[in-house]
N, C-alpha and C positions, 0 to 999 in steps of 0.2 A: 641892531639891539646886541647881537651876538658878537660883531665885530668890536663894539664899545666895551662890552664886557671883558673880552679878551685884552683889548687895549689897556684897560685900567688894572686888569690882575698883572701885566707885564710891567706896567709904570711901578706897580707896588714891589713887584718882584726886583726891578732895577734899583728901586730906593732901598731896600733892605739891603740889597748886594753893596750898594755904594756906602752906605752908613756903616756896616759891618766892617767892611774893608779898610776904611778910613778910622775908624776909631777902636778895633778891636785888635790887638797885636796878639798872634799866638804864643810869643815868646814872653809875655809877661805871666807871673803866677796867676794860675787860674783863668786865664783868658780862655783857653780851650774849651771849657765848659760854655762860655758865653758865645764863642764861635760856633759851638755846636747847636746851641739853641737857635742862633741866627739861620744856620745852614737848614734846620729842622722847618722854622717857618719859611725859608725861601723854596724849599722842596714842596711844601703844601701848595704854595702859591702857584708854582710851577706846574704841578698835578692839576690843579683847578683850571689854569689856563689851558693846558693841553685838552681836557676833557670838553670845554666849550669848543676850542678850535675844531674838533671833529665833528661839528655841526655846522661849521662855516665851509661853503663850497667856493669853487672856482679859484680865479686869479688872487682874491681878496686873502685867502688862507695862506698863498705862498708868499704874498706880501708881508702878511703878520708873522711869519716864519722868520724870514729874513730880516725884518725891521726888529722882532723881539733878539734875536741872535745879536745883531749890532748893538742893541741898547743895552742888554745885559753885558756883553763882553765889555763896553766902554765903561759901565757903573763898577766892572770889577778893576779897572785901572785907577780905583780911587785911592789907593794906598799901596805901601810897600808890600812885598811877600810876608805874609802871616803864618805860615805854617812850616816853610821850609827854606833852608839856605841854598839850595842848589844853584838857584841864577846867579849867587856871588861867584861859585865856581865857574859857572856857564862864562860870566863877563872876563874872569881871570884869564881862562884858556883863550877867549878871542882876543884879549889884549897881547897876551904873549906871542900869538901866531902874527897878529898885525906887525908886531915888531921884529918878525922873521925866524921866530924860533919854534921848535916843537914842543905842542903842551905835554909830551910823553917824555921829555929830554930831563925835567928836573922838577923836584917837588916844589910846590909854592913857597916852602920855608926857606929853601935853598938862598944862601948868601949871594949866588951867582946872578939872582933876579933881582936883586935889591933896586936897580935903577928903575924897573920896570913898576914898582910898587905905587900904587895910588892911595890918597890918604882915606877914602870912603871904604877901601877893601882892606887896608892896612894902616889904622889909625895909630897915632905915636901913644906909648904907655904912659900912664901918670903916676908920679911918685906920691905915694902916701904916707900918712903921718907915721908910719914906721919905716920910713925911709926907703922901702922896697917899691919895685917899680909893678904895677898894677894896670889891667886893662878895663876899661868901663864900656858900658853899652850892653843892652839885651841881647842882639845877636852877636855881639863879639866875644870870641874866646882867647884864652891866653895860650901861647906855646913858646918854642924856643926856635932860634935860626939854626940852619945847618950850613957849614959844620962849626959856627963860632959859638953857638949857644946862648944867643942874647935873647931878653925876652921879646916876643913878638906878638902883636896883637892883630887879630884878623877876622874878617866877617866870613871866611871860607870855612866850609868843614873839612875835617881830614887833610889839613896842611902838611902834614909829615908824608903822606902817600901820594903816588903820582895818579893822575887823571883815570877814571875808569870809560870814558864816553867814547864810542867808536868814531870812524873818521868824518860820516856825514852830518853827524852831531857837532863834530868840532868844526868842520867847515860853516855850518850854519852860525855858530857861536863868531867866527870870524868874520863873517858876512855881515852881521848886525853890528858888531863893534868897529867895523872899518868905517862905518858913515856916521858915526856919533864920537863926540870927544872923549879921551878918557875920564874927565871928571863927570859924564854921565852915568846916573847909577842903575837904578833898576827899571827904569821905565823903558829903555829901548827893547829888551827883552820880553817885557810885558806887552808891547807893541806886537811885537813879533809873535807872541802867543795870540795875540786877538787877530792877527792877519791870518794864521793857521787855523784857528777855530772857525772864522768866517768862511775861509777857504773850503774847510771841510764841510759846513753847512750847505754852501753852495752846489759843491761836487755832490753830496747826496740828493739834493734837490733835483739836480740835472738827472743824475744815474737812476733815481727812482723814477722818476716821469718817463724817461726813455725807456724803461723796461715794465711800463705798465704798473708801477707799483704806487702806493699811495705816498706823496710826496709831503704830506703834512706831517709824517712820522718823523721827518728830518730835525722836527722841534725836540724831539728828545735828545738830540745833541746840542742843538743851538741854544734851547733853553734850560739846560740842565745846570744847576747850580754848582754841581760837582765839576763840570767841564770849565765854568768860568773860575772857579778857584783854582784848580790845579793847573790848567792850559794858561790860563791868563794872568791872575793875581801872582800866582806862583810861578809861572813860566816854564812849566816842566817841558823837555825836549821831546816828550813822549808825543805831544800834538803832531810834532813833523813824522814821526814814525807812522802815527795814525792816519796822517794825509796820505802818504805813500801806499799804506795797505789797502784803503779805501780804493785807490785809483788802481791798484793792483786787480782788487775784486771786480771793478767795473771793466777792466782791460779783459778780464778772463771770461765775461759773459757779453753775451750779444745784446745789442738793444733790440726793443720790441718785447712783447709779452713773453715772458718766461716760459709759458705752457705753449707757445707757438715756435718757440726757439728751436733750430735744427742745425745740426753741424753741415748739412747739405747746402745750406745756404751761403756757410762760410768758403764751402771747399777745404781740402787738405792744407793749401797754403796760408789761406785765411785764419785756420784754426790753430796752425803753427805760428803764424805771427802774433795772434794775440796770446798764446802761451809763452812766447818769449817775450813779449812786452809785460807781461804779468810777472815773468822771473825777474826781470830788471827791476821793475818796482818794488818785488819782495825783497831783492837785494839791497834797495836803498833804504827801505823800512827797517831791515835787521841793522843796517849801517848807522841808521840814525838813533835807533835803541833796540836792543836785541829782543824786547819783549813782543812786539808785533809779528815775529817771526812764527809765534803759535797760531796765528791766523793763516797760515799759508797752506798748510797740507790740503785743505779742502778746496785750493784752487788748481792743485796738480792732478786732478781727479782725470782728467781726459789726456793730458800728456804730460805725464810725470817727468820723464827724461828731460824733455826741453825746457820746461818750467824750472825743473831743479839746477839744470846746467846753467841757464840763464841768470838765477838768482845767485848761484855760488860763483860765478864769473864777476859778476857785479860787484858782490861784497868784497871778493878778492881784491879787484881792480882798485876800488876804494880805498885800501889800505896801503898800496904801493908808494904813493908820494911820501908817508909816514914813516913805513919801514925803511925806505932810501936814507932817511935821515936819522932814524933812531933805532932802528934794527927791533929785535924782538922785544924792546921796551914798550912797545904799543900795546903789549897786552894789559899794561897798566895795572889796575889795583883790582881786576876782576877776580883773581883766585882769594885774595885777602877778603873783599868783599862778601863771597859765598861764606867763607868760615866765619867772618863777623856776625852775618845773619843767622848762622845757626844751620845753613843747610847741610855743611860738612857734618856736622854733629847729630843731625837729625831733631833737633830741638824747636826749628822753626813750623814744623807742620801742624796746625792746628788741630786737624781732625785726626792725625795719626800719632803723634808725639804723645798722648795720654796713654795711649795703649802699647804702641810699641818702643823699646828701648834703643836709643842711639841710633846706629847705623841701620838698624832693621827698619825704622822710620823712613830713612834716606832711600833704603832700597826699594821699599813698599810705594813710596812716592814716586820713585823713578819708573817703576813698572805701571804705575796708574798713569802718568803722565804719558809714556809712551803709547800705551793702550788707549788714551783719548785720541791722540794724534792719528795713531793708524787708522781707529773708526772714523774720524774727520776724514781720511783721506778715503777711504774705502766706501763710506755710505754717504758720501756727499753727491747732491745733485749738479751736475756742471752748469744746469741752467739757473741754479738758485742756491749758491754754495754758502749764502750766509745764514741758513739754518743751522749747519754743521759748525759754521765758525762761532755762532753764538754760544753752542753747546760745548764744544770742545776748549774756547777761550775761557769761558765761566768755568769749567770744570778743573782746567789747570790753576786758576787762580784760586779756587777754592782749595785745592790741592796744597798748594805752595803756600797758601796765606800770607802774601808779603806784608811785611810792616809798613810799607809805603802804598798809599790806597792809590796814588796817581797811576801806579801799574795797570789800573782797570779802565783807564781812558780808551784803551784799545777794544775795549768790550761794547762801548754804548754805541757806536755806527751800526754794529751787527744786530744790536737788539732793535735799532730804528728799522733796519730792512728786514728782518725776519717777524717783527711784532711781537716778539716773545718777552714782552714787558716785566715778566717774572724775575728776569734776571738782574733787574736794577738793583736787587737787593742785594748782589755782589759788592758794587761798589760802596754802597751804604754801609753795609756791614764792616768792610776793610776800614772805611773812614772812623767807624763808632769805635773799632779796635784801637786806633792810635790814641782816643782819648783815655784809654784805660791800658796803657801798655804793660804787659806781663801779669795782668790781672785775669784770674779764671774767667771771669764775665767775657773778655774779648774772645776765648774760645769758645764760648756758649753763643755768642752773636754769630761767629763764622758758622757753627753747628746749625742754628736756626736759619741761617741763609742756604745752606744746603739741603735743609729739610724742604723749604719753601720750593725751592726751585724742583726738588726731585718730585714734590707732591705735584706741581703744576705739570711736570713732564708727563707723569701717569695719567693726569686726568685728560691732557691733550692727546695723548697716543689712544686712551680709552675711546673718546670721543672721534677721532678720526676712524678708528676701526668700526664705531657703530654706524658713521656715515658711510662707509663702504660697502656695509651689510644693506642699506636701505636700497632697494631698485629704483631706477631712474625711469620715470614713466614714459620719457620721451623716447628712450633708448629701447624700452620694450615694445612700444609701438612699431619702432622702424623695422624691429627684430620679426614681429609678426607679419608685417606687410611683406617683408622680403622672403618669407617663408613659401616656397615654391608649393610644398604640400597644402598651404592653407589659401592659396589664391584661387578665387572664381574662375571657373574655365571661361575662355574668351570666344568660344566657338557657338554658344547659345545665346538667342535673344534674351531670354529670361534673366540669365546671369548678367547680360550687360545692363540690363533695366536695374537690376539688384544693386550693383555697382555704382550706376550713376545716381 
């Protein structure tokens, strides 16, 4: 009966996801509200399915987790991206690279790239009744080519600036686009997002089982409507970084129960190899999207030098092919992006900007972020770093309060590993904030999320402290028996009879 209930709830979740993805486009006026309602229904179904799943035992539970993840991911393929145009830029960067050019060399509007433009990314302008050329389409914007200044219609965001994505992401874009014709639109990258999402689900299940954790909690990632929307439908490359950072987390920890883990079992060489492998995977995660790097400090607790050097070397090496072709232009639009999003001016920080003016908010945010990352490194348990990762990643997201909720994809796996479910309010709050951009209500939503996690953290701390104060009867008994002063003398017969 429990298996049947979970199956029905998952079927309903997949149906809601497919219907909303196929019929609700976030680029139409007022459509974001409808998408928000559909997402709320999906969250309720996912939560109900997960609560029933926790009552299912054995192999059936794992089959449900994997099958549900696959069904939800396939449902998320029912329509084109509905909240972001980033995947259009991904496709363009891949097309340019497959033509033998560096994506950092030219802006998309450059006339030098005119021969590579495809109709679904650069539709022809239409002459209106006023005789002027116009661009049509909900996801199409109008710009001008460089340097000729001709009218240019494009599905890409920021066509006048170079790409911002780091090299591992660019390699992924090129790989996906290399196996499909240039006319293939959004589906290839959506399928790539599905494979990355499923890969993370499988990796979580395997890693959790190998470490004595409850693998059913992998459903927090696999069944998440947030993951289905951001990783699959909108194809955000953050999913690639998440896969690498989760792999780095498991590489840094030993299989077996975390409570039984000991560095002696590995030996110094084994510990060093694990740290080096974790560092390589951290470097790849950062080279896919910079955001997953905030989960790295907790993995460097035991061998910080080895892990850091391996991560830095991998990140640097990944840039070499592009630097050789493009030079320092590989920095791309990153500085302009930070300024555009308000991080330079201090206006972006939802919890700080209302109280601190301008650069004071930026300075305070920088100090808080450094403190969170330092504490994650200093207080992390090498046997179970995911507790520190959940808190540090969630705290950084609340401090920075990005306008793009998909940055919170990196938080979900660590919530599953640590079972700190209260941190799910962070991606929910960031998503709600996008529905009311620039409105004070968005700030209140982030503040409410911070209050929820702060309260839950205090409750967990007090409960753990209370449990430590409760004496363990088994331990007390062993202590009393092993106390020589309280042992019965073995030299007298009455003592032997009394003992027996």
